[in-house]
C-alpha positions in Angstrom: 84.8 82.2 77.1 86.3 84.8 79.4 89.7 83.2 78.7 89.3 84.3 75.1 88.3 87.9 76.2 91.4 88.1 78.4 93.6 86.8 75.6 91.9 89.3 73.2 92.9 92.3 75.4 96.4 91.0 75.9 96.8 90.4 72.2 95.7 93.9 71.4 98.3 95.4 73.7 101.1 93.1 72.5 100.0 93.3 68.8 100.0 89.6 68.4 97.4 86.9 67.7 95.3 85.2 70.4 96.5 81.8 69.4 100.0 82.8 70.3 99.0 83.3 74.0 98.9 80.6 76.7 97.7 81.2 80.2 99.1 79.8 83.4 98.8 79.8 87.2 102.2 81.6 87.4 104.6 83.1 85.0 107.4 80.7 85.9 105.1 77.8 84.7 105.0 79.6 81.3 108.8 79.6 81.2 108.9 75.9 82.1 106.3 75.1 79.4 108.2 76.9 76.6 111.5 75.3 77.6 109.8 71.9 77.5 108.3 72.7 74.1 111.8 73.6 72.9 112.9 70.1 73.8 115.2 71.1 76.7 116.5 68.0 78.5 119.2 66.9 81.0 122.6 68.3 80.2 121.4 71.2 78.1 122.6 74.7 79.0 120.4 77.8 79.3 122.1 81.2 79.5 120.5 83.9 81.7 121.5 87.1 83.5 123.2 86.9 86.9 120.6 89.1 88.4 117.1 87.5 88.4 114.5 85.7 90.5 115.4 82.2 91.7 112.2 80.8 90.0 113.9 81.3 86.6 116.8 78.9 87.2 114.4 76.6 89.0 112.3 76.2 85.9 115.6 75.2 84.1 116.7 72.8 86.8 113.3 71.1 86.9 114.0 69.9 83.4 117.5 68.6 84.4 119.2 71.4 82.4 121.9 73.7 83.7 121.6 77.4 84.2 124.7 79.4 82.9 124.8 83.0 84.2 126.2 86.1 82.6 127.1 89.2 84.6 125.0 92.3 84.1 125.7 95.9 83.0 125.3 98.4 85.8 123.7 100.8 83.4 120.6 98.7 82.6 120.7 95.7 85.0 120.5 93.3 82.1 123.0 90.9 80.5 126.3 92.6 79.7 126.2 92.0 75.9 130.1 92.0 75.8 130.2 88.9 78.0 127.4 86.9 76.4 129.2 85.0 73.6 131.8 83.7 76.1 129.1 81.8 77.9 127.9 79.9 74.9 129.0 76.3 74.4 128.0 73.4 72.1 125.5 72.5 74.9 123.8 75.9 74.9 120.1 75.6 73.7 118.5 78.9 74.9 119.4 82.5 75.8 117.0 84.2 78.2 117.1 88.0 78.0 115.4 90.1 80.7 113.8 93.5 80.9 114.7 94.3 84.5 112.4 96.8 86.2 110.8 97.2 82.8 114.0 98.1 80.9 114.7 96.2 77.7 118.2 96.4 76.2 120.3 94.8 73.4 117.6 92.5 72.4 118.4 92.6 68.7 122.1 91.9 69.4 121.2 88.9 71.6 119.1 87.5 68.8 121.9 88.0 66.3 124.3 86.1 68.6 121.7 83.3 69.1 121.1 83.0 65.4 124.8 82.6 64.7 124.8 79.7 67.2 121.4 78.3 66.1 119.9 78.5 69.6 116.5 79.7 70.9 115.8 83.0 72.6 113.2 83.7 75.3 112.4 87.1 76.7 111.7 87.4 80.4 109.0 90.0 80.3 107.9 89.6 83.9 108.6 93.2 84.5 107.9 94.5 81.0 104.3 93.9 79.9 103.0 96.9 77.9 106.5 98.4 77.6 108.3 98.9 74.3 111.7 98.2 72.8 112.5 100.3 69.7 108.9 100.8 68.9 107.7 97.2 69.3 106.0 95.7 72.4 108.3 93.9 74.8 108.2 90.2 74.0 107.9 90.7 70.2 111.5 90.0 69.2 112.4 86.6 70.7 111.1 83.1 69.8 108.9 83.4 72.9 108.3 85.6 75.9 106.8 84.9 79.3 105.0 87.4 81.5 104.0 87.6 85.2 100.9 89.1 86.7 101.9 88.6 90.3 101.5 91.3 92.9 103.3 94.6 91.9 103.8 93.6 88.3 102.6 95.8 85.4 99.1 94.6 86.1 98.1 92.1 88.7 95.9 89.0 89.0 97.3 88.3 92.5 99.4 85.5 91.1 99.4 84.4 87.5 101.2 84.7 84.2 101.2 83.8 80.5 103.3 82.9 77.5 103.5 84.4 74.0 105.0 82.2 71.3 106.4 84.0 68.3 108.0 81.1 66.5 105.2 79.3 64.6 106.8 75.9 64.9 106.6 76.0 68.7 102.9 76.8 69.0 101.8 73.3 68.2 104.3 71.9 70.8 103.0 74.2 73.5 99.4 73.3 72.7 100.3 69.6 73.2 101.3 70.5 76.8 98.0 72.1 77.7 96.4 68.9 78.7 99.1 68.4 81.3 98.0 71.4 83.3 96.4 70.9 86.7 93.1 72.7 87.2 93.0 75.1 90.2 91.0 73.8 93.1 88.0 75.6 94.7 90.2 76.3 97.7 92.8 78.0 95.4 90.0 80.2 94.0 88.5 81.1 97.3 91.9 82.0 98.8 93.0 84.0 95.8 89.6 85.9 95.8 90.2 86.8 99.5 93.8 87.9 98.8 92.7 90.2 95.9 89.9 91.7 98.1 92.2 92.2 101.0 95.0 93.8 98.9 92.5 96.2 97.3 90.9 97.5 100.4 93.4 97.0 103.3 96.9 97.4 101.8 98.1 101.1 101.7 101.2 103.1 102.7 100.2 102.8 106.4 99.9 99.0 106.4 102.3 98.2 103.5 105.4 97.1 105.5 103.4 95.0 108.0 101.4 93.3 105.3 104.5 92.5 103.1 106.3 90.9 106.0 103.3 88.9 107.1 102.5 87.7 103.5 106.1 86.6 102.9 106.1 84.7 106.1 102.9 82.9 105.3 104.1 82.1 101.7 107.5 80.8 102.9 105.7 78.6 105.5 103.3 77.3 102.8 100.3 78.6 104.9 98.8 80.6 102.0 99.0 81.0 98.3 102.1 83.0 97.7 104.3 84.3 94.9 107.1 82.1 96.1 106.1 79.0 98.1 108.6 77.7 100.7 110.0 74.9 98.5 110.7 77.2 95.5 113.2 79.3 97.5 114.8 76.6 99.5 115.4 73.8 97.0 115.4 72.7 93.4 112.7 70.1 93.4 109.6 70.8 91.4 106.7 71.6 93.8 103.6 69.4 93.6 101.0 70.7 91.1 103.6 73.1 89.7 102.1 73.0 86.1 98.8 74.6 87.0 96.3 76.3 84.8 94.9 79.8 85.3 91.6 80.2 87.2 88.5 82.3 86.4 89.4 84.5 89.4 92.7 85.5 87.8 91.1 86.1 84.4 88.4 88.4 85.8 91.0 90.3 87.8 93.2 90.6 84.7 90.4 92.0 82.5 89.6 94.6 85.2 93.1 95.7 85.9 94.1 96.0 82.2 91.5 98.7 81.8 93.5 100.9 84.1 96.9 100.1 82.6 97.4 103.1 80.3 96.7 105.6 83.2 99.1 103.7 85.5 101.8 103.6 82.9 101.6 107.4 82.5 102.2 107.8 86.2 105.2 105.4 86.0 106.9 107.5 83.3 106.1 110.8 85.0 107.5 109.6 88.3 110.6 108.2 86.6 111.3 111.6 85.0 111.0 113.3 88.4 113.3 110.8 90.1 115.9 111.1 87.4 115.9 114.9 87.5 116.2 114.8 91.3 119.1 112.3 91.4 120.9 114.1 88.5 120.7 117.4 90.3 122.1 115.8 93.4 125.0 114.1 91.4 123.7 110.7 92.3 123.4 107.5 90.1 120.3 107.7 88.0 118.6 106.0 85.0 120.0 107.7 81.9 117.5 109.6 79.7 118.6 107.8 76.6 117.1 104.6 78.1 113.7 106.1 78.7 112.1 105.1 75.4 112.7 101.5 76.1 111.8 101.6 79.8 108.4 100.8 81.3 109.6 101.8 84.8 107.8 99.1 86.8 110.2 100.1 89.6 112.8 102.8 89.7 116.2 101.4 90.8 118.1 103.3 93.5 121.5 102.3 95.0 122.1 103.1 98.6 125.1 102.7 101.0 123.2 101.0 103.9 120.1 99.2 102.6 119.0 97.8 105.9 119.0 101.2 107.5 117.5 102.9 104.5 114.6 100.5 104.4 114.1 100.8 108.1 113.8 104.6 107.8 111.4 104.2 104.9 109.2 101.9 106.9 109.2 104.5 109.8 108.1 107.2 107.4 105.5 105.0 105.6 107.3 105.2 102.3 106.5 102.1 100.2 110.0 101.2 98.9 110.5 97.9 97.1 113.3 95.4 97.9 113.5 93.4 94.7 116.8 91.7 94.1 118.0 91.4 97.7 120.4 88.8 96.1 121.4 88.0 92.5 118.9 85.2 92.7 116.1 87.0 94.5 115.0 86.4 97.2 117.4 83.6 98.2 120.3 84.8 100.4 123.5 83.1 101.4 124.9 80.1 99.5 123.6 80.0 95.9 125.6 76.9 94.7 122.4 74.8 94.7 121.4 76.9 91.7 124.9 76.6 90.1 125.7 80.2 91.0 129.1 81.3 92.3 128.9 85.0 93.5 132.6 85.5 92.9 132.2 85.2 89.2 129.5 87.9 88.9 130.8 91.0 90.6 128.2 93.4 89.1 125.1 91.3 89.8 126.3 90.4 93.3 127.5 93.9 94.2 124.3 95.7 93.0 122.1 93.2 94.8 123.7 94.4 98.1 122.8 98.0 97.5 119.6 98.2 95.5 116.1 99.4 96.5 113.1 100.3 94.3 111.3 103.6 94.3 107.5 103.4 93.7 106.4 104.5 90.2 102.6 103.6 90.2 101.7 106.4 92.7 99.8 109.6 92.0 101.9 111.9 94.2 105.7 111.3 94.7 106.2 114.4 96.9 106.6 112.3 100.1 109.2 110.1 98.4 111.2 113.0 97.2 111.1 114.6 100.6 112.3 111.3 102.1 115.2 111.1 99.5 116.2 114.7 100.3 116.3 114.0 104.0 118.5 110.9 103.4 120.5 112.1 100.5 123.9 111.2 102.0 122.8 107.5 102.1 122.3 107.4 98.3 125.1 106.5 95.9 
């Protein structure tokens, strides 16, 4: 019953029907489900940006398909629309467009290209829930969209995600896959309950850096429920019980956090305006004002000359900077050929991933962040 209440709230924000929404243990499972419903099989090609999380190409590879990357635009961190059509072949079945950090761009042009080639479109809305593109909610335009409710996403259920299907013919096919989902265990629920409690009461700007490092270590070592389990960032084999259903713990957390979403989004916009004005005055790279209407600002991107040192200084001063996209297939570093990625072919995605950090936007007071940026202004590009 609470699943329906959760879907009802989501549907009201996305302006869609409840029966278009499907809930999952993680957002990447939603992507896998819609690809499967679209009939993706071995040898098919899926086009996606060369600046994403490794779990996206993993969902493609789990089906035996091939990820085909397109370099990004430095202005919006999304697919460079001028390069897109060159990546399409007779084997291309889907284009995945992404709203990186909450910024949607060129969605209608991507759909026009897809329609010319008779291929599906999926919107990666893992950063963009409750944001808008040209007056419509993110996820409204493509055949389907998948969302994440992991830690630090637009709203959080600890881990979690969902799918919205806009193409009527696909809804029945996704429903047929529902019986394949594994039910979360009691252990899953207990651990997730503890993590949500711990995050709420014990993670703050004083403990942030220590907790992030410890949590990632435990996740990578498969010692705790994590955003990315060890196998997901070290190989391309589907983890056991990958296709898992959402739990009541996540549903309850989602309903609670969604009630605060409007207030948090106002803070995101306000902080983004402040950051842009500051960087513009300092003649640094900033998010252009003409992109603001289509930007949720889940994170504010900042390019720095020495990221390792910049993050170290932030940690010392208790500034909660993010480090999303440490590589073009975040968070995997080094050789990316296992995921069919050759860094030499994608200079923008590869280059930006060596410089980018993320300024916090969901904070009430950004004064300490601005002071930190002022003190280290020569390190900013």
